[in-house]
All heavy atoms as TSV, in Angstrom:
chain	resi	resn	atom	element	x	y	z
A	1	LEU	N	N	-155.125	18.799	65.556
A	1	LEU	CA	C	-154.146	18.943	64.499
A	1	LEU	C	C	-153.074	17.874	64.635
A	1	LEU	O	O	-152.793	17.420	65.743
A	1	LEU	CB	C	-153.482	20.318	64.591
A	1	LEU	CG	C	-154.372	21.527	64.311
A	1	LEU	CD1	C	-153.638	22.817	64.669
A	1	LEU	CD2	C	-154.819	21.550	62.881
A	2	PRO	N	N	-152.466	17.514	63.518
A	2	PRO	CA	C	-151.359	16.556	63.606
A	2	PRO	C	C	-150.233	17.125	64.468
A	2	PRO	O	O	-149.946	18.319	64.424
A	2	PRO	CB	C	-150.895	16.400	62.152
A	2	PRO	CG	C	-152.004	16.907	61.315
A	2	PRO	CD	C	-152.743	17.911	62.147
A	3	PHE	N	N	-149.581	16.285	65.231
A	3	PHE	CA	C	-148.555	16.748	66.155
A	3	PHE	C	C	-147.290	17.225	65.443
A	3	PHE	O	O	-146.470	17.908	66.037
A	3	PHE	CB	C	-148.228	15.661	67.181
A	3	PHE	CG	C	-149.402	15.353	68.065
A	3	PHE	CD1	C	-150.064	14.149	67.977
A	3	PHE	CD2	C	-149.857	16.299	68.972
A	3	PHE	CE1	C	-151.154	13.870	68.788
A	3	PHE	CE2	C	-150.948	16.031	69.792
A	3	PHE	CZ	C	-151.598	14.816	69.688
A	4	LYS	N	N	-147.134	16.887	64.163
A	4	LYS	CA	C	-145.946	17.313	63.416
A	4	LYS	C	C	-146.263	18.401	62.392
A	4	LYS	O	O	-145.437	18.701	61.546
A	4	LYS	CB	C	-145.314	16.112	62.723
A	4	LYS	CG	C	-144.775	15.097	63.720
A	4	LYS	CD	C	-143.934	14.039	63.063
A	4	LYS	CE	C	-143.529	13.011	64.072
A	4	LYS	NZ	N	-142.167	13.085	64.485
A	5	VAL	N	N	-147.446	19.016	62.489
A	5	VAL	CA	C	-147.818	20.058	61.540
A	5	VAL	C	C	-146.905	21.274	61.721
A	5	VAL	O	O	-146.483	21.594	62.826
A	5	VAL	CB	C	-149.310	20.458	61.691
A	5	VAL	CG1	C	-149.567	21.215	62.975
A	5	VAL	CG2	C	-149.780	21.251	60.497
A	6	THR	N	N	-146.585	21.922	60.597
A	6	THR	CA	C	-145.735	23.114	60.641
A	6	THR	C	C	-146.588	24.371	60.469
A	6	THR	O	O	-147.729	24.302	60.003
A	6	THR	CB	C	-144.685	23.079	59.519
A	6	THR	OG1	O	-145.354	23.149	58.255
A	6	THR	CG2	C	-143.831	21.819	59.592
A	7	ASP	N	N	-146.007	25.497	60.820
A	7	ASP	CA	C	-146.687	26.775	60.596
A	7	ASP	C	C	-147.025	26.947	59.122
A	7	ASP	O	O	-148.113	27.385	58.777
A	7	ASP	CB	C	-145.815	27.940	61.066
A	7	ASP	CG	C	-145.677	28.015	62.575
A	7	ASP	OD1	O	-146.275	27.180	63.290
A	7	ASP	OD2	O	-144.971	28.926	63.035
A	8	ASP	N	N	-146.076	26.599	58.255
A	8	ASP	CA	C	-146.299	26.743	56.809
A	8	ASP	C	C	-147.468	25.894	56.328
A	8	ASP	O	O	-148.238	26.319	55.469
A	8	ASP	CB	C	-145.038	26.384	56.020
A	8	ASP	CG	C	-143.947	27.441	56.155
A	8	ASP	OD1	O	-144.262	28.599	56.510
A	8	ASP	OD2	O	-142.769	27.101	55.906
A	9	GLU	N	N	-147.619	24.690	56.864
A	9	GLU	CA	C	-148.741	23.831	56.481
A	9	GLU	C	C	-150.070	24.448	56.918
A	9	GLU	O	O	-151.056	24.384	56.186
A	9	GLU	CB	C	-148.587	22.432	57.072
A	9	GLU	CG	C	-147.476	21.632	56.433
A	9	GLU	CD	C	-147.196	20.330	57.162
A	9	GLU	OE1	O	-147.172	20.320	58.412
A	9	GLU	OE2	O	-146.995	19.321	56.456
A	10	LEU	N	N	-150.093	25.045	58.099
A	10	LEU	CA	C	-151.316	25.697	58.565
A	10	LEU	C	C	-151.637	26.919	57.712
A	10	LEU	O	O	-152.790	27.137	57.333
A	10	LEU	CB	C	-151.188	26.084	60.036
A	10	LEU	CG	C	-151.188	24.919	61.018
A	10	LEU	CD1	C	-150.846	25.396	62.419
A	10	LEU	CD2	C	-152.523	24.207	61.002
A	11	ILE	N	N	-150.636	27.695	57.396
A	11	ILE	CA	C	-150.842	28.872	56.545
A	11	ILE	C	C	-151.372	28.448	55.187
A	11	ILE	O	O	-152.298	29.060	54.646
A	11	ILE	CB	C	-149.542	29.690	56.425
A	11	ILE	CG1	C	-149.226	30.347	57.771
A	11	ILE	CG2	C	-149.634	30.725	55.313
A	11	ILE	CD1	C	-147.845	30.951	57.865
A	12	GLU	N	N	-150.805	27.382	54.626
A	12	GLU	CA	C	-151.261	26.879	53.325
A	12	GLU	C	C	-152.716	26.411	53.390
A	12	GLU	O	O	-153.520	26.711	52.510
A	12	GLU	CB	C	-150.362	25.732	52.865
A	12	GLU	CG	C	-150.718	25.178	51.505
A	12	GLU	CD	C	-149.793	24.058	51.074
A	12	GLU	OE1	O	-148.616	24.052	51.469
A	12	GLU	OE2	O	-150.266	23.173	50.332
A	13	LEU	N	N	-153.066	25.686	54.446
A	13	LEU	CA	C	-154.428	25.190	54.588
A	13	LEU	C	C	-155.429	26.343	54.672
A	13	LEU	O	O	-156.476	26.310	54.042
A	13	LEU	CB	C	-154.552	24.312	55.840
A	13	LEU	CG	C	-155.965	23.825	56.167
A	13	LEU	CD1	C	-156.465	22.860	55.102
A	13	LEU	CD2	C	-155.999	23.171	57.537
A	14	PHE	N	N	-155.095	27.366	55.440
A	14	PHE	CA	C	-156.034	28.457	55.682
A	14	PHE	C	C	-155.916	29.607	54.681
A	14	PHE	O	O	-156.673	30.575	54.773
A	14	PHE	CB	C	-155.887	28.967	57.112
A	14	PHE	CG	C	-156.481	28.026	58.118
A	14	PHE	CD1	C	-155.697	27.060	58.732
A	14	PHE	CD2	C	-157.834	28.076	58.429
A	14	PHE	CE1	C	-156.249	26.172	59.643
A	14	PHE	CE2	C	-158.393	27.200	59.333
A	14	PHE	CZ	C	-157.601	26.239	59.948
A	15	ALA	N	N	-155.017	29.517	53.720
A	15	ALA	CA	C	-154.838	30.579	52.730
A	15	ALA	C	C	-156.107	30.829	51.919
A	15	ALA	O	O	-156.364	31.966	51.499
A	15	ALA	CB	C	-153.679	30.240	51.795
A	16	SER	N	N	-156.912	29.798	51.737
A	16	SER	CA	C	-158.151	29.975	50.970
A	16	SER	C	C	-159.146	30.878	51.700
A	16	SER	O	O	-160.030	31.465	51.084
A	16	SER	CB	C	-158.804	28.624	50.677
A	16	SER	OG	O	-159.198	27.984	51.885
A	17	ALA	N	N	-158.987	31.015	53.015
A	17	ALA	CA	C	-159.882	31.868	53.806
A	17	ALA	C	C	-159.444	33.326	53.762
A	17	ALA	O	O	-160.271	34.232	53.851
A	17	ALA	CB	C	-159.923	31.382	55.253
A	18	GLY	N	N	-158.153	33.533	53.661
A	18	GLY	CA	C	-157.613	34.888	53.657
A	18	GLY	C	C	-156.200	34.886	54.195
A	18	GLY	O	O	-155.635	33.838	54.516
A	19	GLU	N	N	-155.631	36.071	54.311
A	19	GLU	CA	C	-154.238	36.186	54.736
A	19	GLU	C	C	-154.068	35.857	56.221
A	19	GLU	O	O	-154.690	36.476	57.077
A	19	GLU	CB	C	-153.728	37.603	54.478
A	19	GLU	CG	C	-152.271	37.784	54.818
A	19	GLU	CD	C	-151.772	39.193	54.565
A	19	GLU	OE1	O	-152.377	39.906	53.747
A	19	GLU	OE2	O	-150.786	39.569	55.214
A	20	VAL	N	N	-153.221	34.871	56.486
A	20	VAL	CA	C	-152.881	34.501	57.859
A	20	VAL	C	C	-151.720	35.389	58.297
A	20	VAL	O	O	-150.675	35.418	57.653
A	20	VAL	CB	C	-152.482	33.015	57.960
A	20	VAL	CG1	C	-152.055	32.668	59.383
A	20	VAL	CG2	C	-153.621	32.112	57.508
A	21	GLN	N	N	-151.907	36.104	59.389
A	21	GLN	CA	C	-150.861	37.001	59.867
A	21	GLN	C	C	-149.967	36.363	60.917
A	21	GLN	O	O	-148.805	36.730	61.043
A	21	GLN	CB	C	-151.474	38.275	60.432
A	21	GLN	CG	C	-152.102	39.135	59.366
A	21	GLN	CD	C	-152.518	40.484	59.907
A	21	GLN	OE1	O	-153.127	40.562	60.966
A	21	GLN	NE2	N	-152.180	41.526	59.185
A	22	ASN	N	N	-150.510	35.412	61.673
A	22	ASN	CA	C	-149.727	34.818	62.745
A	22	ASN	C	C	-150.240	33.417	63.058
A	22	ASN	O	O	-151.444	33.165	63.011
A	22	ASN	CB	C	-149.810	35.691	64.007
A	22	ASN	CG	C	-148.929	35.192	65.120
A	22	ASN	OD1	O	-147.733	35.027	64.939
A	22	ASN	ND2	N	-149.517	34.927	66.269
A	23	VAL	N	N	-149.312	32.523	63.376
A	23	VAL	CA	C	-149.645	31.179	63.845
A	23	VAL	C	C	-149.016	31.008	65.218
A	23	VAL	O	O	-147.814	31.220	65.391
A	23	VAL	CB	C	-149.113	30.091	62.885
A	23	VAL	CG1	C	-149.382	28.705	63.448
A	23	VAL	CG2	C	-149.716	30.241	61.499
A	24	ASP	N	N	-149.831	30.647	66.190
A	24	ASP	CA	C	-149.363	30.434	67.555
A	24	ASP	C	C	-149.707	29.008	67.950
A	24	ASP	O	O	-150.833	28.713	68.343
A	24	ASP	CB	C	-150.024	31.444	68.501
A	24	ASP	CG	C	-149.516	31.346	69.926
A	24	ASP	OD1	O	-148.445	30.744	70.155
A	24	ASP	OD2	O	-150.194	31.883	70.818
A	25	ARG	N	N	-148.730	28.100	67.780
A	25	ARG	CA	C	-148.962	26.696	68.139
A	25	ARG	C	C	-148.799	26.545	69.643
A	25	ARG	O	O	-147.883	27.087	70.238
A	25	ARG	CB	C	-147.986	25.786	67.392
A	25	ARG	CG	C	-148.239	25.812	65.887
A	25	ARG	CD	C	-147.367	24.877	65.078
A	25	ARG	NE	N	-145.972	24.982	65.417
A	25	ARG	CZ	C	-145.178	23.928	65.594
A	25	ARG	NH1	N	-145.634	22.711	65.467
A	25	ARG	NH2	N	-143.913	24.093	65.897
A	26	ILE	N	N	-149.702	25.785	70.270
A	26	ILE	CA	C	-149.690	25.589	71.718
A	26	ILE	C	C	-148.753	24.426	72.055
A	26	ILE	O	O	-148.896	23.328	71.519
A	26	ILE	CB	C	-151.109	25.311	72.250
A	26	ILE	CG1	C	-152.075	26.406	71.781
A	26	ILE	CG2	C	-151.099	25.168	73.765
A	26	ILE	CD1	C	-151.676	27.803	72.166
A	27	LEU	N	N	-147.812	24.689	72.951
A	27	LEU	CA	C	-146.834	23.683	73.349
A	27	LEU	C	C	-147.108	23.202	74.763
A	27	LEU	O	O	-147.557	23.974	75.619
A	27	LEU	CB	C	-145.420	24.267	73.276
A	27	LEU	CG	C	-144.992	24.840	71.934
A	27	LEU	CD1	C	-143.580	25.402	72.031
A	27	LEU	CD2	C	-145.094	23.819	70.823
A	28	ASP	N	N	-146.823	21.931	75.009
A	28	ASP	CA	C	-146.938	21.357	76.340
A	28	ASP	C	C	-145.920	22.043	77.247
A	28	ASP	O	O	-144.745	22.159	76.900
A	28	ASP	CB	C	-146.675	19.851	76.272
A	28	ASP	CG	C	-146.835	19.172	77.611
A	28	ASP	OD1	O	-145.872	19.244	78.413
A	28	ASP	OD2	O	-147.891	18.581	77.860
A	29	LYS	N	N	-146.367	22.504	78.410
A	29	LYS	CA	C	-145.490	23.249	79.319
A	29	LYS	C	C	-144.348	22.396	79.864
A	29	LYS	O	O	-143.267	22.899	80.148
A	29	LYS	CB	C	-146.302	23.821	80.476
A	29	LYS	CG	C	-147.244	24.902	80.057
A	29	LYS	CD	C	-148.057	25.412	81.226
A	29	LYS	CE	C	-149.065	26.444	80.746
A	29	LYS	NZ	N	-149.863	26.961	81.845
A	30	THR	N	N	-144.571	21.105	79.997
A	30	THR	CA	C	-143.560	20.228	80.570
A	30	THR	C	C	-142.549	19.758	79.531
A	30	THR	O	O	-141.346	19.835	79.747
A	30	THR	CB	C	-144.222	18.997	81.222
A	30	THR	OG1	O	-145.176	19.447	82.176
A	30	THR	CG2	C	-143.194	18.115	81.906
A	31	THR	N	N	-143.056	19.271	78.394
A	31	THR	CA	C	-142.169	18.659	77.397
A	31	THR	C	C	-141.749	19.619	76.286
A	31	THR	O	O	-140.761	19.373	75.611
A	31	THR	CB	C	-142.865	17.454	76.733
A	31	THR	OG1	O	-143.996	17.921	75.985
A	31	THR	CG2	C	-143.286	16.430	77.768
A	32	GLY	N	N	-142.534	20.674	76.070
A	32	GLY	CA	C	-142.251	21.582	74.958
A	32	GLY	C	C	-142.751	21.061	73.629
A	32	GLY	O	O	-142.539	21.691	72.593
A	33	ASN	N	N	-143.408	19.904	73.636
A	33	ASN	CA	C	-143.940	19.324	72.406
A	33	ASN	C	C	-145.239	20.004	72.013
A	33	ASN	O	O	-145.994	20.475	72.864
A	33	ASN	CB	C	-144.189	17.820	72.580
A	33	ASN	CG	C	-142.915	17.051	72.774
A	33	ASN	OD1	O	-141.856	17.429	72.291
A	33	ASN	ND2	N	-143.002	15.946	73.499
A	34	PHE	N	N	-145.516	20.012	70.715
A	34	PHE	CA	C	-146.750	20.592	70.197
A	34	PHE	C	C	-147.940	19.827	70.760
A	34	PHE	O	O	-147.960	18.606	70.770
A	34	PHE	CB	C	-146.741	20.567	68.676
A	34	PHE	CG	C	-147.985	21.089	68.031
A	34	PHE	CD1	C	-148.483	22.340	68.344
A	34	PHE	CD2	C	-148.669	20.337	67.096
A	34	PHE	CE1	C	-149.636	22.828	67.749
A	34	PHE	CE2	C	-149.810	20.814	66.488
A	34	PHE	CZ	C	-150.291	22.059	66.821
A	35	PHE	N	N	-148.930	20.557	71.222
A	35	PHE	CA	C	-150.087	19.993	71.924
A	35	PHE	C	C	-151.226	19.593	70.978
A	35	PHE	O	O	-152.192	18.978	71.394
A	35	PHE	CB	C	-150.573	21.040	72.932
A	35	PHE	CG	C	-151.462	20.504	74.005
A	35	PHE	CD1	C	-150.997	19.617	74.951
A	35	PHE	CD2	C	-152.781	20.908	74.078
A	35	PHE	CE1	C	-151.820	19.132	75.948
A	35	PHE	CE2	C	-153.618	20.440	75.070
A	35	PHE	CZ	C	-153.124	19.548	76.010
A	36	GLY	N	N	-151.134	19.971	69.693
A	36	GLY	CA	C	-152.184	19.637	68.733
A	36	GLY	C	C	-153.217	20.735	68.565
A	36	GLY	O	O	-154.248	20.537	67.936
A	37	LYS	N	N	-152.928	21.924	69.136
A	37	LYS	CA	C	-153.832	23.068	69.018
A	37	LYS	C	C	-153.025	24.292	68.607
A	37	LYS	O	O	-151.857	24.419	68.964
A	37	LYS	CB	C	-154.528	23.367	70.343
A	37	LYS	CG	C	-155.445	22.275	70.811
A	37	LYS	CD	C	-156.107	22.653	72.106
A	37	LYS	CE	C	-157.017	21.521	72.579
A	37	LYS	NZ	N	-157.726	21.877	73.801
A	38	ALA	N	N	-153.700	25.180	67.869
A	38	ALA	CA	C	-153.030	26.409	67.445
A	38	ALA	C	C	-154.053	27.524	67.320
A	38	ALA	O	O	-155.240	27.272	67.095
A	38	ALA	CB	C	-152.329	26.200	66.109
A	39	PHE	N	N	-153.573	28.746	67.475
A	39	PHE	CA	C	-154.373	29.938	67.231
A	39	PHE	C	C	-153.800	30.618	66.001
A	39	PHE	O	O	-152.584	30.818	65.917
A	39	PHE	CB	C	-154.315	30.899	68.419
A	39	PHE	CG	C	-155.022	30.390	69.639
A	39	PHE	CD1	C	-154.331	29.725	70.626
A	39	PHE	CD2	C	-156.388	30.588	69.789
A	39	PHE	CE1	C	-154.982	29.257	71.754
A	39	PHE	CE2	C	-157.052	30.116	70.906
A	39	PHE	CZ	C	-156.345	29.450	71.899
A	40	LEU	N	N	-154.666	30.962	65.065
A	40	LEU	CA	C	-154.256	31.688	63.875
A	40	LEU	C	C	-154.893	33.063	63.894
A	40	LEU	O	O	-156.070	33.197	64.248
A	40	LEU	CB	C	-154.692	30.961	62.595
A	40	LEU	CG	C	-153.822	29.788	62.157
A	40	LEU	CD1	C	-153.942	28.619	63.085
A	40	LEU	CD2	C	-154.165	29.392	60.747
A	41	SER	N	N	-154.121	34.072	63.521
A	41	SER	CA	C	-154.637	35.429	63.398
A	41	SER	C	C	-154.729	35.759	61.915
A	41	SER	O	O	-153.800	35.471	61.151
A	41	SER	CB	C	-153.700	36.428	64.069
A	41	SER	OG	O	-153.583	36.149	65.436
A	42	PHE	N	N	-155.843	36.353	61.528
A	42	PHE	CA	C	-156.074	36.701	60.133
A	42	PHE	C	C	-156.033	38.208	59.949
A	42	PHE	O	O	-156.210	38.974	60.899
A	42	PHE	CB	C	-157.431	36.150	59.673
A	42	PHE	CG	C	-157.454	34.650	59.604
A	42	PHE	CD1	C	-157.801	33.892	60.714
A	42	PHE	CD2	C	-157.114	33.993	58.443
A	42	PHE	CE1	C	-157.805	32.513	60.666
A	42	PHE	CE2	C	-157.117	32.608	58.377
A	42	PHE	CZ	C	-157.468	31.865	59.489
A	43	LYS	N	N	-155.833	38.614	58.703
A	43	LYS	CA	C	-155.730	40.037	58.383
A	43	LYS	C	C	-156.999	40.791	58.748
A	43	LYS	O	O	-156.946	41.924	59.194
A	43	LYS	CB	C	-155.404	40.215	56.901
A	43	LYS	CG	C	-155.200	41.642	56.493
A	43	LYS	CD	C	-154.789	41.762	55.053
A	43	LYS	CE	C	-154.563	43.233	54.707
A	43	LYS	NZ	N	-154.105	43.378	53.332
A	44	ASP	N	N	-158.155	40.137	58.567
A	44	ASP	CA	C	-159.412	40.817	58.868
A	44	ASP	C	C	-160.460	39.814	59.339
A	44	ASP	O	O	-160.277	38.600	59.248
A	44	ASP	CB	C	-159.918	41.611	57.655
A	44	ASP	CG	C	-160.022	40.767	56.395
A	44	ASP	OD1	O	-160.590	39.656	56.450
A	44	ASP	OD2	O	-159.548	41.225	55.344
A	45	ALA	N	N	-161.557	40.347	59.852
A	45	ALA	CA	C	-162.626	39.508	60.402
A	45	ALA	C	C	-163.269	38.630	59.341
A	45	ALA	O	O	-163.674	37.501	59.624
A	45	ALA	CB	C	-163.682	40.381	61.070
A	46	ALA	N	N	-163.345	39.123	58.107
A	46	ALA	CA	C	-163.950	38.324	57.033
A	46	ALA	C	C	-163.142	37.050	56.787
A	46	ALA	O	O	-163.713	35.976	56.564
A	46	ALA	CB	C	-164.048	39.157	55.753
A	47	ALA	N	N	-161.823	37.146	56.837
A	47	ALA	CA	C	-160.975	35.966	56.648
A	47	ALA	C	C	-161.158	34.991	57.804
A	47	ALA	O	O	-161.220	33.776	57.603
A	47	ALA	CB	C	-159.516	36.388	56.525
A	48	ALA	N	N	-161.258	35.511	59.015
A	48	ALA	CA	C	-161.466	34.642	60.181
A	48	ALA	C	C	-162.789	33.892	60.058
A	48	ALA	O	O	-162.859	32.691	60.331
A	48	ALA	CB	C	-161.433	35.470	61.458
A	49	LYS	N	N	-163.830	34.583	59.631
A	49	LYS	CA	C	-165.127	33.928	59.453
A	49	LYS	C	C	-165.069	32.896	58.330
A	49	LYS	O	O	-165.652	31.818	58.432
A	49	LYS	CB	C	-166.220	34.952	59.177
A	49	LYS	CG	C	-166.630	35.700	60.416
A	49	LYS	CD	C	-167.825	36.582	60.159
A	49	LYS	CE	C	-168.262	37.262	61.450
A	49	LYS	NZ	N	-169.462	38.061	61.278
A	50	ALA	N	N	-164.345	33.212	57.255
A	50	ALA	CA	C	-164.206	32.270	56.140
A	50	ALA	C	C	-163.459	31.010	56.581
A	50	ALA	O	O	-163.721	29.920	56.067
A	50	ALA	CB	C	-163.492	32.942	54.969
A	51	ALA	N	N	-162.557	31.147	57.539
A	51	ALA	CA	C	-161.801	29.999	58.040
A	51	ALA	C	C	-162.715	28.962	58.692
A	51	ALA	O	O	-162.401	27.772	58.707
A	51	ALA	CB	C	-160.737	30.461	59.032
A	52	LEU	N	N	-163.856	29.405	59.193
A	52	LEU	CA	C	-164.814	28.475	59.810
A	52	LEU	C	C	-165.280	27.401	58.831
A	52	LEU	O	O	-165.645	26.297	59.240
A	52	LEU	CB	C	-166.013	29.232	60.367
A	52	LEU	CG	C	-165.730	30.149	61.557
A	52	LEU	CD1	C	-166.959	30.990	61.873
A	52	LEU	CD2	C	-165.303	29.337	62.764
A	53	GLU	N	N	-165.241	27.723	57.535
A	53	GLU	CA	C	-165.650	26.756	56.508
A	53	GLU	C	C	-164.705	25.551	56.453
A	53	GLU	O	O	-165.053	24.517	55.899
A	53	GLU	CB	C	-165.715	27.440	55.135
A	53	GLU	CG	C	-166.760	28.538	55.052
A	53	GLU	CD	C	-168.181	28.017	55.225
A	53	GLU	OE1	O	-168.500	26.945	54.677
A	53	GLU	OE2	O	-168.961	28.685	55.933
A	54	LEU	N	N	-163.519	25.694	57.011
A	54	LEU	CA	C	-162.544	24.597	57.001
A	54	LEU	C	C	-162.725	23.643	58.174
A	54	LEU	O	O	-162.006	22.649	58.285
A	54	LEU	CB	C	-161.128	25.167	56.977
A	54	LEU	CG	C	-160.788	25.935	55.696
A	54	LEU	CD1	C	-159.505	26.719	55.857
A	54	LEU	CD2	C	-160.698	24.985	54.520
A	55	ASN	N	N	-163.674	23.934	59.045
A	55	ASN	CA	C	-163.959	23.042	60.161
A	55	ASN	C	C	-164.326	21.657	59.637
A	55	ASN	O	O	-165.142	21.519	58.735
A	55	ASN	CB	C	-165.115	23.599	61.009
A	55	ASN	CG	C	-165.322	22.794	62.270
A	55	ASN	OD1	O	-164.381	22.540	63.004
A	55	ASN	ND2	N	-166.551	22.392	62.513
A	56	GLY	N	N	-163.686	20.640	60.192
A	56	GLY	CA	C	-163.982	19.264	59.796
A	56	GLY	C	C	-163.124	18.741	58.667
A	56	GLY	O	O	-163.194	17.561	58.340
A	57	THR	N	N	-162.295	19.601	58.058
A	57	THR	CA	C	-161.405	19.119	57.003
A	57	THR	C	C	-160.309	18.271	57.624
A	57	THR	O	O	-160.128	18.248	58.840
A	57	THR	CB	C	-160.786	20.287	56.201
A	57	THR	OG1	O	-160.049	21.117	57.095
A	57	THR	CG2	C	-161.832	21.090	55.479
A	58	SER	N	N	-159.570	17.575	56.783
A	58	SER	CA	C	-158.516	16.690	57.257
A	58	SER	C	C	-157.147	17.283	56.936
A	58	SER	O	O	-156.938	17.844	55.864
A	58	SER	CB	C	-158.659	15.321	56.590
A	58	SER	OG	O	-157.638	14.454	57.033
A	59	LEU	N	N	-156.241	17.150	57.881
A	59	LEU	CA	C	-154.858	17.570	57.685
A	59	LEU	C	C	-153.970	16.518	58.318
A	59	LEU	O	O	-154.074	16.259	59.527
A	59	LEU	CB	C	-154.614	18.943	58.320
A	59	LEU	CG	C	-153.193	19.495	58.226
A	59	LEU	CD1	C	-152.795	19.743	56.770
A	59	LEU	CD2	C	-153.065	20.789	59.011
A	60	GLY	N	N	-153.148	15.886	57.523
A	60	GLY	CA	C	-152.248	14.858	58.056
A	60	GLY	C	C	-152.968	13.706	58.720
A	60	GLY	O	O	-152.468	13.131	59.672
A	61	GLY	N	N	-154.164	13.402	58.239
A	61	GLY	CA	C	-154.929	12.283	58.786
A	61	GLY	C	C	-155.719	12.608	60.041
A	61	GLY	O	O	-156.327	11.725	60.642
A	62	ARG	N	N	-155.721	13.876	60.447
A	62	ARG	CA	C	-156.492	14.279	61.634
A	62	ARG	C	C	-157.493	15.347	61.246
A	62	ARG	O	O	-157.236	16.192	60.399
A	62	ARG	CB	C	-155.574	14.814	62.730
A	62	ARG	CG	C	-154.645	13.712	63.254
A	62	ARG	CD	C	-154.005	14.029	64.542
A	62	ARG	NE	N	-154.991	14.176	65.607
A	62	ARG	CZ	C	-154.682	14.587	66.813
A	62	ARG	NH1	N	-153.441	14.899	67.112
A	62	ARG	NH2	N	-155.613	14.727	67.745
A	63	GLU	N	N	-158.628	15.315	61.914
A	63	GLU	CA	C	-159.676	16.300	61.658
A	63	GLU	C	C	-159.292	17.651	62.253
A	63	GLU	O	O	-158.765	17.738	63.355
A	63	GLU	CB	C	-160.996	15.827	62.276
A	63	GLU	CG	C	-162.156	16.739	61.960
A	63	GLU	CD	C	-163.470	16.213	62.495
A	63	GLU	OE1	O	-163.618	14.982	62.614
A	63	GLU	OE2	O	-164.338	17.037	62.798
A	64	VAL	N	N	-159.559	18.693	61.483
A	64	VAL	CA	C	-159.275	20.053	61.919
A	64	VAL	C	C	-160.544	20.644	62.521
A	64	VAL	O	O	-161.607	20.609	61.906
A	64	VAL	CB	C	-158.799	20.924	60.729
A	64	VAL	CG1	C	-158.610	22.366	61.143
A	64	VAL	CG2	C	-157.522	20.358	60.141
A	65	LYS	N	N	-160.431	21.173	63.739
A	65	LYS	CA	C	-161.552	21.827	64.394
A	65	LYS	C	C	-161.274	23.319	64.384
A	65	LYS	O	O	-160.225	23.767	64.844
A	65	LYS	CB	C	-161.698	21.327	65.834
A	65	LYS	CG	C	-162.892	21.913	66.545
A	65	LYS	CD	C	-163.061	21.296	67.919
A	65	LYS	CE	C	-164.253	21.896	68.615
A	65	LYS	NZ	N	-164.458	21.334	69.952
A	66	VAL	N	N	-162.218	24.098	63.843
A	66	VAL	CA	C	-162.034	25.538	63.708
A	66	VAL	C	C	-163.136	26.254	64.477
A	66	VAL	O	O	-164.314	25.973	64.299
A	66	VAL	CB	C	-162.078	25.968	62.225
A	66	VAL	CG1	C	-161.855	27.476	62.095
A	66	VAL	CG2	C	-161.065	25.203	61.397
A	67	GLU	N	N	-162.724	27.162	65.350
A	67	GLU	CA	C	-163.654	27.981	66.116
A	67	GLU	C	C	-163.090	29.396	66.180
A	67	GLU	O	O	-161.875	29.583	66.166
A	67	GLU	CB	C	-163.775	27.469	67.560
A	67	GLU	CG	C	-164.330	26.078	67.686
A	67	GLU	CD	C	-164.316	25.592	69.121
A	67	GLU	OE1	O	-163.543	26.132	69.944
A	67	GLU	OE2	O	-165.058	24.658	69.428
A	68	LEU	N	N	-163.984	30.381	66.282
A	68	LEU	CA	C	-163.533	31.743	66.518
A	68	LEU	C	C	-163.113	31.860	67.972
A	68	LEU	O	O	-163.718	31.272	68.859
A	68	LEU	CB	C	-164.640	32.752	66.219
A	68	LEU	CG	C	-165.006	32.922	64.751
A	68	LEU	CD1	C	-166.136	33.931	64.608
A	68	LEU	CD2	C	-163.812	33.358	63.932
A	69	SER	N	N	-162.061	32.605	68.213
A	69	SER	CA	C	-161.537	32.770	69.566
A	69	SER	C	C	-161.712	34.207	70.007
A	69	SER	O	O	-161.563	35.138	69.234
A	69	SER	CB	C	-160.051	32.422	69.579
A	69	SER	OG	O	-159.480	32.736	70.822
A	70	ASN	N	N	-162.005	34.367	71.282
A	70	ASN	CA	C	-162.030	35.675	71.895
A	70	ASN	C	C	-160.599	35.953	72.342
A	70	ASN	O	O	-160.127	35.361	73.305
A	70	ASN	CB	C	-162.989	35.698	73.083
A	70	ASN	CG	C	-163.025	37.029	73.768
A	70	ASN	OD1	O	-162.243	37.923	73.464
A	70	ASN	ND2	N	-163.923	37.171	74.702
A	71	THR	N	N	-159.894	36.833	71.654
A	71	THR	CA	C	-158.475	37.031	71.925
A	71	THR	C	C	-158.195	37.489	73.349
A	71	THR	O	O	-157.114	37.259	73.862
A	71	THR	CB	C	-157.849	38.037	70.939
A	71	THR	OG1	O	-158.573	39.258	71.022
A	71	THR	CG2	C	-157.875	37.496	69.534
A	72	THR	N	N	-159.166	38.105	73.999
A	72	THR	CA	C	-158.917	38.547	75.369
A	72	THR	C	C	-158.920	37.398	76.362
A	72	THR	O	O	-158.415	37.531	77.458
A	72	THR	CB	C	-159.957	39.594	75.807
A	72	THR	OG1	O	-161.257	39.021	75.731
A	72	THR	CG2	C	-159.880	40.835	74.948
A	73	SER	N	N	-159.475	36.229	75.968
A	73	SER	CA	C	-159.537	35.105	76.896
A	73	SER	C	C	-158.381	34.133	76.733
A	73	SER	O	O	-158.279	33.182	77.452
A	73	SER	CB	C	-160.868	34.350	76.721
A	73	SER	OG	O	-160.911	33.724	75.459
A	74	ARG	N	N	-157.485	34.381	75.783
A	74	ARG	CA	C	-156.368	33.462	75.557
A	74	ARG	C	C	-155.285	33.646	76.533
A	74	ARG	O	O	-154.726	34.431	77.001
A	74	ARG	CB	C	-155.800	33.618	74.156
A	74	ARG	CG	C	-156.628	32.964	73.153
A	74	ARG	CD	C	-155.956	32.826	71.825
A	74	ARG	NE	N	-154.597	33.303	71.818
A	74	ARG	CZ	C	-153.991	33.736	70.744
A	74	ARG	NH1	N	-154.584	33.774	69.633
A	74	ARG	NH2	N	-152.751	34.152	70.804
C-alpha cells in the first residue's frame, strides 16, 4: 500500500466489497511510520471474500495485495 494512504481511502477502495468495520494500519515499531500493510475487518464473511477481487488493483501508484487473514494469528 502507499505509505501515505489514509483509513478513509482504504474504506473507499473496499466499499465495493462490503461494509468495512475497522482499519488497522501496521506501523513501524521504531519510527511509528506506516509500514505499507493494513488489516481490514468487514461486517461479514461475504464482504471479506468479495474483497479478494480487489487483489492486484492499484492505489496511489502501488499494487494492492489482498489476502484473507486468520485473526487468531495476528
